[in-house]
C-alpha positions as CSV (number, residue, x, y, z in Angstrom):
1,M,-60.0,-12.9,9.2
2,G,-56.9,-12.0,11.2
3,V,-53.3,-12.8,10.4
4,A,-52.0,-15.8,12.3
5,S,-49.3,-15.2,14.9
6,S,-47.0,-17.6,13.0
7,D,-47.3,-15.4,9.9
8,K,-46.3,-12.4,12.0
9,A,-43.3,-14.2,13.3
10,V,-42.2,-15.1,9.8
11,V,-42.6,-11.5,8.6
12,A,-40.6,-10.3,11.7
13,L,-37.8,-12.8,11.0
14,I,-37.6,-11.7,7.3
15,G,-37.5,-8.0,8.4
16,L,-34.8,-8.8,11.0
17,A,-32.7,-10.7,8.3
18,A,-33.1,-7.8,5.9
19,A,-32.0,-5.3,8.5
20,I,-28.9,-7.4,9.4
21,F,-28.0,-7.7,5.7
22,I,-28.3,-3.9,5.1
23,I,-26.2,-3.1,8.2
24,Y,-23.6,-5.7,7.1
25,R,-23.5,-4.2,3.5
26,I,-23.0,-0.7,5.0
27,Y,-20.1,-2.0,7.1
28,I,-18.5,-3.6,4.1
29,W,-18.9,-0.4,2.1
30,L,-17.3,1.6,4.8
31,Q,-14.4,-0.8,5.0
32,G,-13.9,-0.4,1.2
33,S,-12.6,3.2,1.5
34,P,-9.2,3.7,-0.2
35,R,-7.3,3.8,3.1
36,S,-8.7,0.4,4.2
37,F,-8.2,-1.1,0.8
38,M,-4.6,-0.1,0.7
39,K,-3.9,-1.3,4.2
40,D,-5.2,-4.7,3.1
41,R,-2.7,-4.8,0.3
42,V,0.4,-3.2,1.8
43,P,1.4,-4.7,5.2
44,I,1.7,-1.9,7.8
45,N,4.4,-2.3,10.4
46,T,3.2,-0.2,13.4
47,I,6.7,0.1,14.8
48,I,8.2,3.3,13.2
49,Q,11.8,3.9,14.0
50,P,12.7,7.6,14.3
51,H,14.8,9.0,11.5
52,P,15.4,12.6,10.2
53,S,13.6,11.7,7.0
54,I,10.3,11.4,8.8
55,G,10.4,15.2,9.5
56,L,11.3,15.8,5.9
57,L,8.3,13.7,4.8
58,E,6.0,15.4,7.2
59,D,7.2,18.9,6.1
60,A,6.3,17.8,2.5
61,G,2.8,16.9,3.6
62,Y,3.2,13.1,4.0
63,E,2.2,11.1,7.0
64,V,4.4,8.1,7.8
65,I,1.9,5.3,8.7
66,G,4.2,2.3,8.7
67,G,7.8,1.3,9.5
68,K,10.4,-0.9,7.9
69,L,9.1,-3.9,6.0
70,K,11.1,-6.9,4.9
71,I,9.6,-8.6,1.8
72,P,10.9,-12.2,1.5
73,L,11.3,-13.5,-2.0
74,S,11.7,-17.1,-3.2
75,F,12.8,-18.3,-6.6
76,Q,13.1,-21.7,-8.2
77,V,16.1,-22.1,-10.5
78,N,16.2,-25.4,-12.2
79,G,14.4,-26.9,-9.3
80,A,16.7,-25.4,-6.6
81,P,15.3,-22.8,-4.3
82,M,17.0,-19.4,-4.0
83,Y,16.0,-16.7,-1.5
84,S,16.4,-13.0,-1.3
85,R,14.5,-10.0,0.1
86,L,13.5,-6.4,-0.5
87,F,13.3,-3.7,2.1
88,I,10.9,-0.8,2.4
89,D,11.9,1.8,4.9
90,Y,8.5,3.4,5.5
91,V,4.9,3.5,4.2
92,A,3.5,7.0,3.9
93,S,0.3,8.6,2.8
94,K,-0.4,11.9,1.2
95,D,-4.1,11.9,2.0
96,E,-6.7,9.2,2.3
97,E,-6.2,8.0,-1.2
98,H,-2.5,8.0,-2.0
99,F,0.0,5.6,-0.4
100,Y,3.7,5.5,-1.1
101,L,6.5,3.1,-0.4
102,V,9.4,5.1,1.1
103,I,13.0,4.1,0.2
104,L,15.9,6.0,1.9
105,S,19.1,6.6,0.0
106,R,22.1,4.5,0.9
107,P,25.7,5.7,0.5
108,R,26.8,2.4,-1.0
109,K,23.8,1.9,-3.1
110,A,22.9,5.2,-4.9
111,L,19.9,5.3,-7.2
112,E,20.7,6.0,-10.8
113,F,18.2,8.5,-12.1
114,T,18.1,6.9,-15.6
115,G,15.3,4.9,-17.1
116,S,17.2,1.6,-16.7
117,G,18.4,2.6,-13.2
118,L,14.9,3.3,-12.0
119,R,13.6,0.1,-13.6
120,D,16.2,-2.1,-12.1
121,T,15.9,-0.6,-8.6
122,L,12.3,0.3,-8.2
123,L,10.2,-1.9,-10.5
124,P,10.1,-4.9,-8.1
125,Y,8.5,-2.7,-5.5
126,L,5.9,-1.3,-7.9
127,L,5.1,-4.7,-9.2
128,I,4.7,-6.3,-5.8
129,Y,2.4,-3.5,-4.6
130,P,0.7,-2.2,-7.8
131,D,-2.0,-0.5,-5.7
132,C,0.5,2.0,-4.2
133,S,0.7,5.5,-5.8
134,G,4.4,5.3,-6.3
135,V,7.7,5.4,-4.4
136,L,9.1,8.2,-2.4
137,Y,12.9,8.1,-2.8
138,V,14.4,10.2,0.1
139,D,17.8,11.5,-0.7
140,T,19.1,11.7,2.9
141,V,22.3,13.6,2.0
142,N,20.5,16.4,0.2
143,S,17.3,16.3,2.1
144,A,15.2,15.9,-1.0
145,I,12.2,13.7,-1.8
146,H,11.7,12.3,-5.3
147,V,8.2,11.1,-6.2
148,I,8.5,8.3,-8.6
149,K,5.5,6.8,-10.3
150,L,5.3,4.0,-12.8
151,G,3.9,4.8,-16.2
152,K,3.7,3.1,-19.6
153,D,5.7,4.2,-22.6
154,D,3.5,4.7,-25.7
155,G,6.3,3.2,-27.8
156,E,7.3,6.5,-29.4
157,S,10.5,7.1,-27.3
158,N,13.7,5.4,-28.3
């Protein structure tokens, strides 16, 4: 007894569906690389304004992959809306796995390198984008890059 042509067609359709599913899963897996994952989380502005800090970052091994971002914030205070925003000067990567938010120093708004100063200034950025590897604070006056990462205190320090 031979196999009916309708049985062959059903087997062919099942094989085609399995092949399409496998190709789709491979595509999804490739999109799941750290670089793709991070780009889905941190918006990337493809317009990168020139600045001397870009050369400084590149000399330190970073690649600037995104330009200035404005992050709108909205708060409700006793039912009344209040608005503000945060700014990120650049987004940079060290390699395929590590992405950093870049903040340039401002003459009128210097970063205090104390625990509370770092908390007050940088914590909002790190909480909004927890998948980033940290913040690169570029001291434009002294041409220095400070790599700042968020950690947890074990409760032993005062």
